[in-house]
LUMZAMI-123796 format. One record per atom (N, C-alpha, C): x, y, z; atom name. Coordinates in pm, whole numbers, plus 50000, padded with zeros to 5 digits. Layout:
<rec east="X" north="Y" up="Z" atom="CA"/>
...
This chain:
<rec east="24264" north="03037" up="32662" atom="N"/>
<rec east="24236" north="02937" up="32762" atom="CA"/>
<rec east="24358" north="02909" up="32849" atom="C"/>
<rec east="24476" north="02921" up="32787" atom="N"/>
<rec east="24600" north="02896" up="32862" atom="CA"/>
<rec east="24614" north="02999" up="32975" atom="C"/>
<rec east="24578" north="03122" up="32947" atom="N"/>
<rec east="24587" north="03227" up="33049" atom="CA"/>
<rec east="24493" north="03198" up="33165" atom="C"/>
<rec east="24370" north="03159" up="33134" atom="N"/>
<rec east="24273" north="03127" up="33238" atom="CA"/>
<rec east="24321" north="03004" up="33316" atom="C"/>
<rec east="24371" north="02904" up="33246" atom="N"/>
<rec east="24419" north="02782" up="33312" atom="CA"/>
<rec east="24533" north="02814" up="33408" atom="C"/>
<rec east="24627" north="02898" up="33365" atom="N"/>
<rec east="24738" north="02937" up="33452" atom="CA"/>
<rec east="24687" north="03013" up="33575" atom="C"/>
<rec east="24593" north="03102" up="33553" atom="N"/>
<rec east="24539" north="03185" up="33661" atom="CA"/>
<rec east="24465" north="03100" up="33765" atom="C"/>
<rec east="24391" north="03001" up="33718" atom="N"/>
<rec east="24310" north="02916" up="33807" atom="CA"/>
<rec east="24392" north="02801" up="33864" atom="C"/>
<rec east="24499" north="02763" up="33793" atom="N"/>
<rec east="24584" north="02655" up="33841" atom="CA"/>
<rec east="24542" north="02517" up="33793" atom="C"/>
<rec east="24481" north="02512" up="33674" atom="N"/>
<rec east="24440" north="02384" up="33616" atom="CA"/>
<rec east="24499" north="02374" up="33475" atom="C"/>
<rec east="24482" north="02257" up="33414" atom="N"/>
<rec east="24530" north="02237" up="33277" atom="CA"/>
<rec east="24434" north="02304" up="33178" atom="C"/>
<rec east="24487" north="02343" up="33063" atom="N"/>
<rec east="24407" north="02410" up="32960" atom="CA"/>
<rec east="24289" north="02324" up="32914" atom="C"/>
<rec east="24308" north="02193" up="32907" atom="N"/>
<rec east="24198" north="02106" up="32864" atom="CA"/>
<rec east="24084" north="02105" up="32966" atom="C"/>
<rec east="24117" north="02127" up="33092" atom="N"/>
<rec east="24014" north="02134" up="33196" atom="CA"/>
<rec east="23925" north="02255" up="33174" atom="C"/>
<rec east="23987" north="02367" up="33139" atom="N"/>
<rec east="23909" north="02488" up="33109" atom="CA"/>
<rec east="23822" north="02463" up="32987" atom="C"/>
<rec east="23879" north="02401" up="32884" atom="N"/>
<rec east="23804" north="02372" up="32763" atom="CA"/>
<rec east="23682" north="02286" up="32791" atom="C"/>
<rec east="23700" north="02181" up="32872" atom="N"/>
<rec east="23587" north="02094" up="32907" atom="CA"/>
<rec east="23484" north="02168" up="32992" atom="C"/>
<rec east="23533" north="02257" up="33078" atom="N"/>
<rec east="23441" north="02328" up="33168" atom="CA"/>
<rec east="23348" north="02423" up="33092" atom="C"/>
<rec east="23396" north="02480" up="32982" atom="N"/>
<rec east="23313" north="02577" up="32909" atom="CA"/>
<rec east="23240" north="02514" up="32790" atom="C"/>
<rec east="23269" north="02388" up="32761" atom="N"/>
<rec east="23205" north="02321" up="32647" atom="CA"/>
<rec east="23054" north="02313" up="32667" atom="C"/>
<rec east="22982" north="02358" up="32566" atom="N"/>
<rec east="22836" north="02351" up="32570" atom="CA"/>
<rec east="22771" north="02453" up="32662" atom="C"/>
<rec east="22848" north="02550" up="32708" atom="N"/>
<rec east="22794" north="02653" up="32797" atom="CA"/>
<rec east="22777" north="02784" up="32720" atom="C"/>
<rec east="22674" north="02858" up="32755" atom="N"/>
<rec east="22642" north="02984" up="32688" atom="CA"/>
<rec east="22630" north="03094" up="32790" atom="C"/>
<rec east="22651" north="03218" up="32744" atom="N"/>
<rec east="22640" north="03333" up="32833" atom="CA"/>
<rec east="22549" north="03437" up="32767" atom="C"/>
<rec east="22455" north="03490" up="32846" atom="N"/>
<rec east="22365" north="03594" up="32797" atom="CA"/>
<rec east="22427" north="03730" up="32826" atom="C"/>
<rec east="22439" north="03812" up="32724" atom="N"/>
<rec east="22495" north="03946" up="32739" atom="CA"/>
<rec east="22393" north="04045" up="32684" atom="C"/>
<rec east="22414" north="04173" up="32707" atom="N"/>
<rec east="22325" north="04273" up="32648" atom="CA"/>
<rec east="22328" north="04270" up="32494" atom="C"/>
<rec east="22431" north="04206" up="32437" atom="N"/>
<rec east="22444" north="04198" up="32291" atom="CA"/>
<rec east="22399" north="04065" up="32234" atom="C"/>
<rec east="22343" north="03979" up="32318" atom="N"/>
<rec east="22293" north="03850" up="32271" atom="CA"/>
<rec east="22351" north="03735" up="32351" atom="C"/>
<rec east="22318" north="03614" up="32308" atom="N"/>
<rec east="22366" north="03492" up="32374" atom="CA"/>
<rec east="22484" north="03439" up="32294" atom="C"/>
<rec east="22593" north="03409" up="32364" atom="N"/>
<rec east="22714" north="03363" up="32299" atom="CA"/>
<rec east="22762" north="03232" up="32361" atom="C"/>
<rec east="22820" north="03147" up="32276" atom="N"/>
<rec east="22888" north="03027" up="32322" atom="CA"/>
<rec east="23012" north="03076" up="32399" atom="C"/>
<rec east="23042" north="03016" up="32511" atom="N"/>
<rec east="23157" north="03060" up="32593" atom="CA"/>
<rec east="23288" north="03055" up="32513" atom="C"/>
<rec east="23299" north="02960" up="32420" atom="N"/>
<rec east="23422" north="02949" up="32341" atom="CA"/>
<rec east="23445" north="03071" up="32253" atom="C"/>
<rec east="23339" north="03147" up="32227" atom="N"/>
<rec east="23350" north="03269" up="32146" atom="CA"/>
<rec east="23450" north="03366" up="32209" atom="C"/>
<rec east="23461" north="03365" up="32340" atom="N"/>
<rec east="23546" north="03461" up="32410" atom="CA"/>
<rec east="23692" north="03417" up="32422" atom="C"/>
<rec east="23723" north="03301" up="32369" atom="N"/>
<rec east="23861" north="03251" up="32372" atom="CA"/>
<rec east="23911" north="03240" up="32229" atom="C"/>
<rec east="24012" north="03319" up="32196" atom="N"/>
<rec east="24065" north="03312" up="32060" atom="CA"/>
<rec east="24171" north="03204" up="32051" atom="C"/>
<rec east="24175" north="03138" up="31938" atom="N"/>
<rec east="24277" north="03039" up="31911" atom="CA"/>
<rec east="24388" north="03109" up="31835" atom="C"/>
<rec east="24503" north="03055" up="31836" atom="N"/>
<rec east="24611" north="03120" up="31766" atom="CA"/>
<rec east="24725" north="03027" up="31734" atom="C"/>
<rec east="24836" north="03087" up="31697" atom="N"/>
<rec east="24956" north="03012" up="31662" atom="CA"/>
<rec east="25074" north="03071" up="31738" atom="C"/>
<rec east="25178" north="02993" up="31749" atom="N"/>
<rec east="25301" north="03040" up="31813" atom="CA"/>
<rec east="25394" north="03096" up="31706" atom="C"/>
<rec east="25461" north="03205" up="31739" atom="N"/>
<rec east="25561" north="03260" up="31649" atom="CA"/>
<rec east="25694" north="03195" up="31680" atom="C"/>
<rec east="25795" north="03222" up="31596" atom="N"/>
<rec east="25928" north="03165" up="31620" atom="CA"/>
<rec east="25985" north="03209" up="31754" atom="C"/>
<rec east="25947" north="03329" up="31798" atom="N"/>
<rec east="25998" north="03379" up="31925" atom="CA"/>
<rec east="25924" north="03318" up="32045" atom="C"/>
<rec east="25820" north="03237" up="32017" atom="N"/>
<rec east="25746" north="03171" up="32124" atom="CA"/>
<rec east="25624" north="03249" up="32170" atom="C"/>
<rec east="25599" north="03366" up="32110" atom="N"/>
<rec east="25482" north="03445" up="32146" atom="CA"/>
<rec east="25357" north="03385" up="32084" atom="C"/>
<rec east="25243" north="03410" up="32148" atom="N"/>
<rec east="25115" north="03367" up="32092" atom="CA"/>
<rec east="25064" north="03476" up="31999" atom="C"/>
<rec east="25010" north="03434" up="31885" atom="N"/>
<rec east="24954" north="03526" up="31788" atom="CA"/>
<rec east="24814" north="03477" up="31757" atom="C"/>
<rec east="24715" north="03563" up="31770" atom="N"/>
<rec east="24576" north="03520" up="31748" atom="CA"/>
<rec east="24553" north="03488" up="31601" atom="C"/>
<rec east="24454" north="03403" up="31576" atom="N"/>
<rec east="24424" north="03369" up="31438" atom="CA"/>
<rec east="24373" north="03491" up="31361" atom="C"/>
<rec east="24316" north="03588" up="31431" atom="N"/>
<rec east="24272" north="03712" up="31366" atom="CA"/>
<rec east="24393" north="03788" up="31313" atom="C"/>
<rec east="24501" north="03790" up="31389" atom="N"/>
<rec east="24623" north="03856" up="31343" atom="CA"/>
<rec east="24682" north="03785" up="31223" atom="C"/>
<rec east="24676" north="03653" up="31223" atom="N"/>
<rec east="24728" north="03576" up="31109" atom="CA"/>
<rec east="24641" north="03604" up="30986" atom="C"/>
<rec east="24509" north="03608" up="31004" atom="N"/>
<rec east="24419" north="03640" up="30893" atom="CA"/>
<rec east="24449" north="03779" up="30837" atom="C"/>
<rec east="24474" north="03875" up="30926" atom="N"/>
<rec east="24507" north="04010" up="30881" atom="CA"/>
<rec east="24637" north="04012" up="30803" atom="C"/>
<rec east="24735" north="03934" up="30846" atom="N"/>
<rec east="24863" north="03925" up="30775" atom="CA"/>
<rec east="24843" north="03866" up="30636" atom="C"/>
<rec east="24759" north="03764" up="30626" atom="N"/>
<rec east="24729" north="03703" up="30496" atom="CA"/>
<rec east="24659" north="03804" up="30405" atom="C"/>
<rec east="24561" north="03875" up="30459" atom="N"/>
<rec east="24489" north="03975" up="30380" atom="CA"/>
<rec east="24584" north="04084" up="30332" atom="C"/>
<rec east="24677" north="04127" up="30417" atom="N"/>
<rec east="24773" north="04231" up="30378" atom="CA"/>
<rec east="24863" north="04184" up="30265" atom="C"/>
<rec east="24910" north="04059" up="30274" atom="N"/>
<rec east="24995" north="04004" up="30169" atom="CA"/>
<rec east="24919" north="03996" up="30037" atom="C"/>
<rec east="24793" north="03957" up="30042" atom="N"/>
<rec east="24713" north="03944" up="29920" atom="CA"/>
<rec east="24684" north="04081" up="29861" atom="C"/>
<rec east="24661" north="04181" up="29945" atom="N"/>
<rec east="24636" north="04317" up="29895" atom="CA"/>
<rec east="24758" north="04372" up="29821" atom="C"/>
<rec east="24876" north="04332" up="29865" atom="N"/>
<rec east="25000" north="04384" up="29806" atom="CA"/>
<rec east="25050" north="04300" up="29688" atom="C"/>
<rec east="24984" north="04188" up="29657" atom="N"/>
<rec east="25033" north="04101" up="29551" atom="CA"/>
<rec east="25011" north="04161" up="29413" atom="C"/>
<rec east="25087" north="04111" up="29317" atom="N"/>
<rec east="25067" north="04150" up="29177" atom="CA"/>
<rec east="24945" north="04079" up="29122" atom="C"/>
<rec east="24858" north="04150" up="29055" atom="N"/>
<rec east="24733" north="04090" up="29006" atom="CA"/>
<rec east="24756" north="03999" up="28886" atom="C"/>
<rec east="24870" north="04016" up="28814" atom="N"/>
<rec east="24900" north="03925" up="28704" atom="CA"/>
<rec east="24954" north="03792" up="28756" atom="C"/>
<rec east="25016" north="03794" up="28874" atom="N"/>
<rec east="25072" north="03672" up="28931" atom="CA"/>
<rec east="25040" north="03668" up="29081" atom="C"/>
<rec east="24916" north="03632" up="29116" atom="N"/>
<rec east="24876" north="03628" up="29257" atom="CA"/>
<rec east="24949" north="03518" up="29333" atom="C"/>
<rec east="24958" north="03537" up="29463" atom="N"/>
<rec east="25031" north="03443" up="29550" atom="CA"/>
<rec east="24946" north="03319" up="29579" atom="C"/>
<rec east="25008" north="03203" up="29567" atom="N"/>
<rec east="24940" north="03078" up="29601" atom="CA"/>
<rec east="24938" north="03063" up="29753" atom="C"/>
<rec east="24857" north="02971" up="29803" atom="N"/>
<rec east="24852" north="02945" up="29946" atom="CA"/>
<rec east="24988" north="02899" up="29998" atom="C"/>
<rec east="25058" north="02819" up="29918" atom="N"/>
<rec east="25190" north="02771" up="29957" atom="CA"/>
<rec east="25288" north="02888" up="29969" atom="C"/>
<rec east="25285" north="02978" up="29871" atom="N"/>
<rec east="25374" north="03095" up="29874" atom="CA"/>
<rec east="25340" north="03186" up="29993" atom="C"/>
<rec east="25211" north="03202" up="30021" atom="N"/>
<rec east="25169" north="03282" up="30137" atom="CA"/>
<rec east="25222" north="03220" up="30266" atom="C"/>
<rec east="25213" north="03087" up="30279" atom="N"/>
<rec east="25263" north="03020" up="30398" atom="CA"/>
<rec east="25414" north="03042" up="30414" atom="C"/>
<rec east="25488" north="03036" up="30303" atom="N"/>
<rec east="25633" north="03059" up="30308" atom="CA"/>
<rec east="25666" north="03203" up="30345" atom="C"/>
<rec east="25587" north="03299" up="30295" atom="N"/>
<rec east="25610" north="03440" up="30328" atom="CA"/>
<rec east="25580" north="03466" up="30475" atom="C"/>
<rec east="25475" north="03404" up="30528" atom="N"/>
<rec east="25442" north="03417" up="30670" atom="CA"/>
<rec east="25552" north="03355" up="30755" atom="C"/>
<rec east="25607" north="03243" up="30709" atom="N"/>
<rec east="25716" north="03177" up="30779" atom="CA"/>
<rec east="25837" north="03270" up="30790" atom="C"/>
<rec east="25864" north="03345" up="30684" atom="N"/>
<rec east="25975" north="03442" up="30688" atom="CA"/>
<rec east="25950" north="03554" up="30787" atom="C"/>
<rec east="25821" north="03580" up="30816" atom="N"/>
<rec east="25783" north="03681" up="30916" atom="CA"/>
<rec east="25781" north="03622" up="31056" atom="C"/>
<rec east="25811" north="03493" up="31067" atom="N"/>
<rec east="25813" north="03428" up="31197" atom="CA"/>
<rec east="25681" north="03365" up="31236" atom="C"/>
<rec east="25586" north="03359" up="31142" atom="N"/>
<rec east="25455" north="03301" up="31168" atom="CA"/>
<rec east="25449" north="03165" up="31099" atom="C"/>
<rec east="25453" north="03059" up="31178" atom="N"/>
<rec east="25453" north="02924" up="31121" atom="CA"/>
<rec east="25311" north="02871" up="31110" atom="C"/>
<rec east="25261" north="02866" up="30986" atom="N"/>
<rec east="25130" north="02807" up="30959" atom="CA"/>
<rec east="25142" north="02718" up="30836" atom="C"/>
<rec east="25061" north="02615" up="30832" atom="N"/>
<rec east="25060" north="02523" up="30718" atom="CA"/>
<rec east="24983" north="02585" up="30602" atom="C"/>
<rec east="25009" north="02534" up="30483" atom="N"/>
<rec east="24938" north="02579" up="30364" atom="CA"/>
<rec east="24788" north="02559" up="30381" atom="C"/>
<rec east="24748" north="02447" up="30442" atom="N"/>
<rec east="24605" north="02420" up="30464" atom="CA"/>
<rec east="24543" north="02525" up="30555" atom="C"/>
<rec east="24619" north="02571" up="30654" atom="N"/>
<rec east="24569" north="02675" up="30744" atom="CA"/>
<rec east="24552" north="02806" up="30669" atom="C"/>
<rec east="24648" north="02839" up="30583" atom="N"/>
<rec east="24638" north="02960" up="30501" atom="CA"/>
<rec east="24512" north="02952" up="30415" atom="C"/>
<rec east="24488" north="02837" up="30353" atom="N"/>
<rec east="24369" north="02819" up="30269" atom="CA"/>
<rec east="24241" north="02837" up="30351" atom="C"/>
<rec east="24238" north="02779" up="30470" atom="N"/>
<rec east="24120" north="02789" up="30557" atom="CA"/>
<rec east="24095" north="02933" up="30596" atom="C"/>
<rec east="24200" north="03005" up="30636" atom="N"/>
<rec east="24184" north="03145" up="30676" atom="CA"/>
<rec east="24148" north="03233" up="30557" atom="C"/>
<rec east="24206" north="03206" up="30440" atom="N"/>
<rec east="24176" north="03283" up="30319" atom="CA"/>
<rec east="24028" north="03267" up="30285" atom="C"/>
<rec east="23978" north="03144" up="30292" atom="N"/>
<rec east="23837" north="03118" up="30264" atom="CA"/>
<rec east="23748" north="03187" up="30367" atom="C"/>
<rec east="23789" north="03186" up="30493" atom="N"/>
<rec east="23711" north="03252" up="30598" atom="CA"/>
<rec east="23703" north="03403" up="30574" atom="C"/>
<rec east="23806" north="03458" up="30511" atom="N"/>
<rec east="23807" north="03601" up="30478" atom="CA"/>
<rec east="23729" north="03632" up="30351" atom="C"/>
<rec east="23684" north="03527" up="30281" atom="N"/>
<rec east="23609" north="03546" up="30158" atom="CA"/>
<rec east="23699" north="03582" up="30040" atom="C"/>
<rec east="23826" north="03540" up="30046" atom="N"/>
<rec east="23921" north="03569" up="29940" atom="CA"/>
<rec east="23933" north="03446" up="29850" atom="C"/>
<rec east="23924" north="03468" up="29721" atom="N"/>
<rec east="23929" north="03359" up="29624" atom="CA"/>
<rec east="24069" north="03298" up="29616" atom="C"/>
<rec east="24079" north="03174" up="29565" atom="N"/>
<rec east="24211" north="03114" up="29544" atom="CA"/>
<rec east="24287" north="03191" up="29436" atom="C"/>
<rec east="24418" north="03169" up="29430" atom="N"/>
<rec east="24505" north="03247" up="29341" atom="CA"/>
<rec east="24462" north="03239" up="29195" atom="C"/>
<rec east="24422" north="03121" up="29147" atom="N"/>
<rec east="24386" north="03109" up="29006" atom="CA"/>
<rec east="24260" north="03189" up="28971" atom="C"/>
<rec east="24177" north="03220" up="29069" atom="N"/>
<rec east="24058" north="03301" up="29046" atom="CA"/>
<rec east="24081" north="03450" up="29074" atom="C"/>
<rec east="24192" north="03482" up="29137" atom="N"/>
<rec east="24228" north="03624" up="29161" atom="CA"/>
<rec east="24310" north="03682" up="29047" atom="C"/>
<rec east="24355" north="03596" up="28958" atom="N"/>
<rec east="24444" north="03639" up="28850" atom="CA"/>
<rec east="24373" north="03732" up="28753" atom="C"/>
<rec east="24440" north="03842" up="28718" atom="N"/>
<rec east="24387" north="03939" up="28622" atom="CA"/>
<rec east="24467" north="03928" up="28493" atom="C"/>
<rec east="24398" north="03923" up="28380" atom="N"/>
<rec east="24466" north="03905" up="28253" atom="CA"/>
<rec east="24484" north="04037" up="28178" atom="C"/>
<rec east="24442" north="04148" up="28234" atom="N"/>
<rec east="24455" north="04275" up="28163" atom="CA"/>
<rec east="24582" north="04349" up="28197" atom="C"/>
């Protein structure tokens, strides 16, 4: 939305209000206009990173974790912070759940 707002010369909230409750018919179905705008986070360098990229980073960290000692949401947030991606533990939990990944205590393997 920031890109569209800059291009049109209005504030980002104006774009958000303008598309609120609006839908678009495409050959692939009817979509809420907000579907076409991804939300994201800022990195330490000031770049925008989409929430899909953050979700992929979380999934990659979980794939690489030890199954005897899986990473907690807090530990995942700290590891992302070291990569320059600042997200809260609650955000990590929300994205992990959206990916269908269980919490650490349920991912633990005892074998």
